[in-house]
N, C-alpha and C positions, 0 to 999 in steps of 0.2 A: 665452819662454823663463816659466815657472812661478820663480812666490814664495808664500810660505805656500798655496799650494792654489788663486792665482789667478796670473793676467796675465800679463803684461803690457802694456805697449799698445810696440805702435816710435817709438822717438826719428824724428820727423820726418828723421835723416843718416841713420836705416838700425840706427842703437843703442838698447838697450832698454834704454825707461828704466821705472823704476815708478811708478807717478801717484803717489798723496797716496791711494787710494781702501787700498792694496796695504801698501803705510806705518802706514795704521790700522786693518787686520785682522792683519795680523802686529801692534801695538802688545798689542789687544787676545786674539791668540792665548799674551799672552807675561802677560798677566793676569789670564786663566783658570787660566794652568800656572799660576803664580806661587799662586793662592788656592790651587790641588788642592794642591799638594802643605801646608797646611797644620793645622793638629788638627780634628778638627771640626768643635770648638767654636766658634775663630775664622771659620772658615769663611761664615758667614751673616754677622755683621756684614763680612768682607770682600763677602761679592756683595751686599750692601743698598748700598752704598757705592760699589760695582760701575753701579748701577739707576741712584743719586739720578746723576752723573756721564753718563750712560748720555741721558737725562729730559733731562739742564739741554742741557749737548750736544743733540737734538735738537728744545727746542722753542724753540731758539738759532738752531735751519734755518732757513733760507728753504721754505717747503710747500710739495708742489706742488700741482697741484689732482685735485679725485681726480673 
């Protein structure tokens, strides 16, 4: 099953269950749609806020070795 352009992972019982990552991708797409619907003058502030939020989440998540 495809959700938000990303395939859902099959549930061991045979049912499709969206992963947490799928939900996050859907949330991000919804946020971007809301930002794009705003007047041009306010989009910059909305994108800056989104950038700060994503940067904090990235810094808080465990890193992967390079």
